[in-house]
LUMMI-846991 format. One record per residue: residue number from 1; x negated, y, z negated of N, C-alpha, C in turn. Coordinates in steps of 0.001 Angstrom, whole numbers. Layout:
# LUMMI-846991
[atom NUM, [X, Y, Z], [X, Y, Z], [X, Y, Z]]
...
//
This chain:
# LUMMI-846991
[atom 1, [123333, -35118, -8954], [124071, -36306, -7683], [124506, -34345, -7117]]
[atom 2, [124303, -34377, -6397], [124876, -33552, -5579], [126679, -33579, -4816]]
[atom 3, [127090, -32522, -4245], [128419, -32640, -4312], [128471, -33366, -3591]]
[atom 4, [127599, -33082, -2335], [127278, -33621, -451], [127089, -35482, -909]]
[atom 5, [125934, -35732, -1817], [125831, -37119, -2264], [127090, -37939, -2906]]
[atom 6, [127499, -37274, -3743], [128336, -37839, -4079], [130217, -38194, -3183]]
[atom 7, [130134, -37005, -2521], [130986, -37451, -1461], [130378, -38404, -293]]
[atom 8, [129716, -38699, 139], [128656, -39794, 799], [129247, -41188, 22]]
[atom 9, [128655, -41194, -1335], [129114, -42512, -1699], [130354, -43008, -1907]]
[atom 10, [131642, -41552, -2473], [132832, -41953, -2073], [133308, -42524, -843]]
[atom 11, [132945, -42037, 40], [133115, -42566, 1399], [132458, -43554, 1598]]
[atom 12, [131591, -44020, 630], [131271, -45941, 983], [131440, -46825, 122]]
[atom 13, [132632, -46057, -653], [133349, -46807, -1664], [133134, -47467, -2936]]
[atom 14, [131949, -45890, -3440], [131808, -45705, -4910], [133119, -45252, -5469]]
[atom 15, [133516, -45664, -6651], [134898, -44976, -6996], [134259, -44747, -8491]]
[atom 16, [133153, -44930, -8749], [132231, -44113, -9718], [131907, -42639, -9457]]
[atom 17, [131519, -42357, -7928], [131018, -41420, -7739], [132686, -40712, -7167]]
[atom 18, [133715, -41392, -7106], [134869, -40462, -6878], [135445, -39942, -8249]]
[atom 19, [134751, -40581, -9408], [135301, -40321, -9928], [134169, -39022, -10426]]
[atom 20, [133349, -38898, -10441], [132620, -37744, -10916], [132838, -36541, -10207]]
[atom 21, [133082, -37049, -8855], [133918, -35555, -8061], [135340, -35256, -8851]]
[atom 22, [135797, -36309, -9088], [137320, -35778, -10086], [136978, -34940, -11487]]
[atom 23, [135893, -35290, -12259], [135319, -34539, -13221], [135170, -32833, -12212]]
[atom 24, [134182, -32826, -11442], [133745, -31868, -10994], [134965, -30291, -10497]]
[atom 25, [135740, -31262, -9861], [136895, -30329, -9162], [138560, -30353, -9822]]
[atom 26, [138565, -31369, -10808], [140040, -31231, -11138], [140337, -30225, -11975]]
[atom 27, [139758, -28878, -12773], [139605, -28244, -13178], [140139, -26667, -11723]]
[atom 28, [138969, -26882, -10672], [139828, -26290, -9626], [141068, -26464, -8551]]
[atom 29, [141416, -28220, -8576], [142908, -28108, -8162], [143766, -27939, -8976]]
[atom 30, [143810, -28090, -10514], [144766, -27526, -11353], [145073, -25820, -11243]]
[atom 31, [143462, -25284, -10937], [144046, -24110, -10590], [144963, -23535, -9999]]
[atom 32, [144355, -24217, -8672], [145110, -23605, -7073], [146322, -24347, -7110]]
[atom 33, [147076, -25895, -7675], [148162, -25596, -8344], [149087, -24938, -9308]]
[atom 34, [148087, -24586, -10447], [148976, -23749, -11413], [149383, -22490, -10677]]
[atom 35, [148802, -22016, -9507], [149523, -20594, -9700], [150720, -20792, -7940]]
[atom 36, [150961, -21936, -7992], [152124, -21865, -6590], [153285, -22906, -7585]]
[atom 37, [153115, -23612, -8705], [153922, -24198, -9035], [154141, -24556, -10478]]
[atom 38, [155195, -24578, -10896], [155154, -24758, -12711], [154144, -25486, -13211]]
[atom 39, [153378, -24922, -14404], [152765, -25445, -14832], [153030, -27140, -15217]]
[atom 40, [153974, -27971, -15632], [154155, -29286, -16113], [153546, -30250, -14721]]
[atom 41, [154291, -29475, -13755], [154553, -30038, -12299], [152945, -30050, -12138]]
[atom 42, [152200, -29194, -11995], [151297, -28924, -11565], [149867, -29909, -12399]]
[atom 43, [150319, -30337, -13398], [149502, -31205, -14443], [149819, -32284, -13841]]
[atom 44, [150894, -32630, -13302], [151212, -34312, -12308], [150729, -34393, -10753]]
[atom 45, [150424, -33363, -10390], [149910, -33153, -8833], [148781, -33406, -8421]]
[atom 46, [148160, -32960, -10131], [146403, -33045, -9563], [146454, -34607, -9249]]
[atom 47, [146592, -35505, -10174], [146804, -37225, -9676], [146772, -37187, -8224]]
[atom 48, [148258, -36677, -7849], [148851, -36540, -6431], [147856, -36279, -5641]]
[atom 49, [146883, -35317, -5817], [146057, -34257, -4836], [144988, -35436, -4703]]
[atom 50, [144203, -35862, -5614], [142896, -36431, -6091], [143210, -37850, -5366]]
[atom 51, [144541, -38610, -5170], [144766, -39801, -4575], [144784, -39982, -3132]]
[atom 52, [146072, -38884, -2608], [145253, -38581, -1600], [143819, -38233, -571]]
[atom 53, [143467, -37696, -1583], [142198, -37277, -1616], [141671, -38302, -1276]]
[atom 54, [141080, -39446, -1986], [140921, -40652, -1716], [140415, -41288, -411]]
[atom 55, [141883, -41224, -209], [143103, -41986, 759], [142213, -41289, 2378]]
[atom 56, [142467, -40764, 2239], [141436, -39551, 3120], [140528, -38919, 3538]]
[atom 57, [139483, -39871, 2627], [137993, -38848, 2400], [137202, -39458, 3805]]
[atom 58, [137822, -40061, 4529], [137098, -40546, 6233], [137251, -38992, 7118]]
[atom 59, [138510, -38077, 6362], [138748, -37146, 7227], [137728, -35848, 6978]]
[atom 60, [137004, -35933, 5780], [136556, -34758, 5745], [134659, -34846, 6780]]
[atom 61, [135372, -33760, 7447], [133873, -33650, 8146], [132267, -33397, 7963]]
[atom 62, [132448, -32200, 7095], [131406, -32129, 5882], [131619, -31870, 4571]]
[atom 63, [130851, -33592, 4267], [130851, -33179, 2739], [130579, -32389, 1730]]
[atom 64, [129211, -31256, 2218], [129280, -30277, 1386], [130336, -29303, 855]]
[atom 65, [131601, -29582, 2102], [132555, -28552, 1705], [134026, -29242, 1380]]
[atom 66, [133331, -30118, 163], [134456, -31209, -375], [135116, -30293, -1225]]
[atom 67, [134859, -29502, -1908], [135773, -28533, -2818], [136679, -27226, -2112]]
[atom 68, [136274, -26889, -1487], [137566, -26083, -421], [138535, -27323, 363]]
[atom 69, [137725, -28255, 837], [138700, -29730, 1390], [139716, -29830, 744]]
[atom 70, [139327, -30573, -1023], [140183, -30745, -1623], [141585, -29408, -2041]]
[atom 71, [140948, -28586, -2583], [141454, -27700, -2521], [142867, -26625, -1465]]
[atom 72, [142385, -27096, -137], [143504, -26828, 701], [144659, -28499, 853]]
[atom 73, [144060, -29690, 211], [144785, -30317, 86], [145700, -29749, -640]]
[atom 74, [145085, -29542, -2563], [145955, -29189, -3504], [147469, -28186, -2920]]
[atom 75, [146353, -26875, -1941], [147741, -25681, -1546], [148867, -26599, -898]]
[atom 76, [148621, -27606, 193], [149472, -27914, 1263], [150566, -28496, 319]]
[atom 77, [149966, -29461, -909], [150896, -29890, -2162], [151617, -29201, -2198]]
[atom 78, [151194, -28266, -2697], [152210, -27454, -3532], [153532, -26929, -2782]]
[atom 79, [153041, -26755, -1663], [153876, -26418, 35], [155009, -27410, 178]]
[atom 80, [154691, -28725, -249], [155305, -29600, -259], [156208, -30063, -984]]
[atom 81, [155775, -29864, -2154], [156826, -29817, -3256], [157731, -29143, -3263]]
[atom 82, [157885, -27682, -2723], [158709, -26548, -2723], [159643, -27103, -1319]]
[atom 83, [158895, -28012, -280], [159678, -28187, 830], [161014, -29141, 348]]
[atom 84, [160444, -29770, -614], [161299, -31434, -692], [162224, -30942, -2057]]
[atom 85, [162156, -30077, -2059], [162814, -29407, -3270], [162922, -30132, -4719]]
[atom 86, [161991, -30787, -4854], [162256, -31352, -6072], [162566, -30131, -7097]]
[atom 87, [163154, -30590, -8082], [163884, -29431, -8975], [163345, -30272, -10843]]
[atom 88, [162852, -29141, -11676], [162741, -30100, -13227], [163850, -29413, -13896]]
[atom 89, [163908, -30400, -15060], [164655, -29315, -16027], [163876, -29681, -17497]]
[atom 90, [163933, -28475, -17688], [163227, -28327, -19070], [163684, -29311, -20303]]
[atom 91, [163103, -29635, -20864], [163677, -30309, -22277], [164239, -29270, -22917]]
[atom 92, [165530, -30165, -24275], [165751, -29088, -24919], [165242, -28608, -25999]]
[atom 93, [165027, -27586, -26317], [164654, -27100, -27520], [164297, -27964, -28861]]
[atom 94, [165438, -28430, -29109], [165203, -29334, -30123], [164202, -30823, -29720]]
[atom 95, [163507, -31051, -28607], [162885, -32221, -28523], [161769, -31329, -28423]]
[atom 96, [161779, -30211, -27936], [159834, -29892, -27713], [159258, -29277, -28584]]
[atom 97, [157930, -30146, -28617], [156974, -29190, -30263], [157084, -27949, -30649]]
[atom 98, [157707, -27557, -32064], [157689, -26792, -32544], [156401, -26202, -32943]]
[atom 99, [155065, -26090, -33102], [153799, -26076, -33430], [153949, -25384, -32436]]
[atom 100, [153389, -25972, -31492], [152328, -25110, -30354], [153721, -24169, -29473]]
[atom 101, [154833, -24054, -29714], [155773, -23039, -28796], [155074, -21840, -28814]]
[atom 102, [154594, -20816, -29796], [154502, -19644, -29798], [153262, -19524, -28772]]
[atom 103, [152322, -20956, -28703], [151036, -20482, -27775], [152079, -20310, -26405]]
[atom 104, [152440, -21636, -26625], [153008, -21698, -24720], [153811, -20929, -24199]]
[atom 105, [154335, -19550, -24867], [155107, -18541, -24534], [153764, -17261, -24538]]
[atom 106, [152637, -17469, -25039], [151830, -16774, -24882], [151077, -17052, -23899]]
[atom 107, [151200, -18177, -23344], [150298, -19143, -22141], [151294, -18492, -21121]]
[atom 108, [152614, -18322, -21477], [153436, -18638, -20149], [153488, -16782, -19913]]
[atom 109, [153576, -16620, -20655], [153686, -15038, -20469], [152171, -14340, -19890]]
[atom 110, [151303, -14862, -19999], [150285, -14792, -19477], [149778, -14847, -18079]]
[atom 111, [150872, -16163, -17681], [150056, -16734, -16142], [151374, -15885, -15442]]
[atom 112, [152565, -15780, -15535], [153639, -14689, -15371], [152769, -13196, -14776]]
[atom 113, [151955, -12932, -16089], [151839, -11403, -15695], [151025, -11369, -14619]]
[atom 114, [150213, -12577, -14582], [148756, -12812, -13276], [149926, -12944, -12051]]
[atom 115, [150576, -13791, -12045], [151773, -13611, -10814], [152279, -12712, -10386]]
[atom 116, [152438, -11939, -11410], [153416, -10645, -11070], [152282, -9517, -9761]]
[atom 117, [151293, -9899, -9923], [150389, -9127, -9101], [149928, -9421, -7910]]
[atom 118, [149310, -8747, -6883], [149479, -9185, -5655], [148916, -10431, -5788]]
[atom 119, [149209, -10958, -4649], [148757, -12775, -4778], [147665, -12856, -4289]]
[atom 120, [147148, -11610, -3815], [145220, -11767, -3509], [144531, -11718, -4455]]
[atom 121, [144977, -11439, -5593], [144665, -11865, -6948], [144711, -13074, -8028]]
[atom 122, [146088, -13867, -7401], [145905, -14757, -8059], [145615, -15901, -8391]]
[atom 123, [144926, -16372, -7475], [144554, -17683, -7663], [142654, -17408, -7956]]
[atom 124, [142037, -16080, -7710], [140917, -15844, -8857], [140991, -15926, -9722]]
[atom 125, [141610, -14920, -10346], [142224, -15340, -11615], [142541, -16137, -12411]]
[atom 126, [143165, -17341, -11868], [143806, -18165, -12759], [142549, -18811, -12932]]
[atom 127, [141842, -19460, -11729], [140353, -19618, -11715], [139665, -19326, -12795]]
[atom 128, [139490, -18539, -12761], [138372, -17244, -14033], [139162, -18023, -15681]]
[atom 129, [140843, -17675, -15475], [140827, -17116, -16873], [141839, -18303, -17494]]
[atom 130, [142059, -19733, -16587], [142587, -20516, -17240], [141748, -22145, -16964]]
[atom 131, [141213, -21800, -15637], [140356, -22643, -15698], [139161, -22631, -16145]]
[atom 132, [138251, -21493, -16483], [137056, -21133, -17224], [136045, -21577, -16130]]
[atom 133, [136131, -20969, -14633], [135290, -21551, -13304], [134390, -20265, -12986]]
[atom 134, [132945, -20193, -13420], [131998, -19149, -12380], [133136, -18410, -11789]]
[atom 135, [131468, -16798, -11052], [132232, -16961, -9432], [131777, -16963, -8673]]
[atom 136, [130714, -17900, -9109], [130017, -19124, -8010], [131183, -19962, -7419]]
[atom 137, [131634, -20759, -8459], [132058, -21697, -8484], [133401, -21409, -7674]]
[atom 138, [134065, -19853, -8126], [135553, -19649, -7566], [135125, -19708, -6111]]
[atom 139, [133817, -19392, -5417], [133291, -18579, -4550], [133438, -19675, -3460]]
[atom 140, [132820, -21163, -3524], [132718, -22444, -3323], [133989, -23424, -3225]]
[atom 141, [134755, -22997, -3872], [136437, -24139, -3749], [136834, -23284, -2954]]
[atom 142, [137046, -21864, -3243], [138049, -20822, -1863], [137273, -20621, -944]]
[atom 143, [136258, -20908, -343], [135632, -20434, 510], [135254, -18623, 1055]]
[atom 144, [135528, -17889, -132], [135574, -16676, -550], [133863, -16392, -386]]
[atom 145, [133045, -15057, 103], [132049, -15114, -640], [131934, -14700, -1861]]
[atom 146, [130872, -14735, -2630], [130629, -14397, -3786], [131155, -12765, -4208]]
[atom 147, [131124, -11897, -3047], [130952, -10348, -3192], [132565, -9985, -3303]]
[atom 148, [133336, -10843, -2460], [134358, -10906, -2799], [135443, -11654, -3736]]
[atom 149, [134604, -12649, -4720], [135170, -12934, -5624], [135046, -11847, -6678]]
[atom 150, [134328, -11895, -6919], [133440, -10257, -7597], [134710, -9474, -7589]]
[atom 151, [134767, -8765, -6316], [135634, -7509, -6353], [137279, -8082, -6627]]
[atom 152, [137683, -9014, -6362], [139099, -9745, -6200], [139300, -9623, -7972]]
[atom 153, [138337, -9991, -9106], [138515, -10656, -9886], [138579, -9422, -10523]]
[atom 154, [137720, -8263, -10437], [137399, -7013, -10925], [138420, -6060, -10903]]
[atom 155, [139280, -6155, -9125], [140453, -5499, -9567], [141791, -6162, -10223]]
[atom 156, [142035, -7630, -9650], [143003, -8069, -10797], [142884, -7910, -12448]]
[atom 157, [141543, -7752, -12512], [141164, -7719, -14075], [142131, -6542, -14801]]
[atom 158, [141771, -5343, -13798], [142290, -4016, -13993], [143801, -3948, -13979]]
[atom 159, [144213, -4681, -12624], [145866, -5202, -13052], [146115, -5223, -14249]]
[atom 160, [145861, -6500, -14262], [146525, -7480, -15640], [146144, -6474, -16707]]
[atom 161, [145187, -5818, -16982], [145025, -4838, -18248], [146085, -3764, -18200]]
[atom 162, [146507, -3321, -17053], [147802, -2324, -16791], [149017, -2824, -17186]]
[atom 163, [149026, -4167, -16435], [150081, -4500, -16365], [150375, -5221, -17683]]
[atom 164, [149191, -5999, -18964], [149449, -6113, -20664], [149317, -4712, -20967]]
[atom 165, [149158, -3343, -20382], [148872, -2584, -21513], [147802, -2759, -22773]]
[atom 166, [146721, -3239, -21768], [145656, -3026, -23232], [144596, -2097, -22116]]
[atom 167, [143997, -1314, -23135], [142736, -233, -22565], [141364, -1060, -21925]]
[atom 168, [141177, -256, -21062], [139833, -882, -20140], [138582, -607, -21280]]
//
């Protein structure tokens, strides 16, 4: 089914269609949130974004633009998160799983490196590297042209390699 057909079906109350939209767009929503909030909080916020989208499906003007629409909800959700002053507290080290601590540290370091780059590259790099999305998918979700996505990814990769000390 096309994105537009799924949105129309979901608007008519088809929960299975909405579930398919979740499957298609949850990575994009997660990546959009991950650029703007701590990883653990981004995980939880994905559910909130889709719940809000389900309630507001009648607000969407063009069902073919669902991806961009839901990512804009995610961006606003991240802003609201910080506006409310929500604080999180890390688990004590003896409670955290030890087996994956090295992998978590590497992932956190990589994300920090991406977020230290100019903001123009954050979302495209996270959607590509963390969420595994293609350039065309990123363009569809962000509203950027495919060429702009290619340029942002290329420039972002160059800067990221420099930041991490990796040769081209």
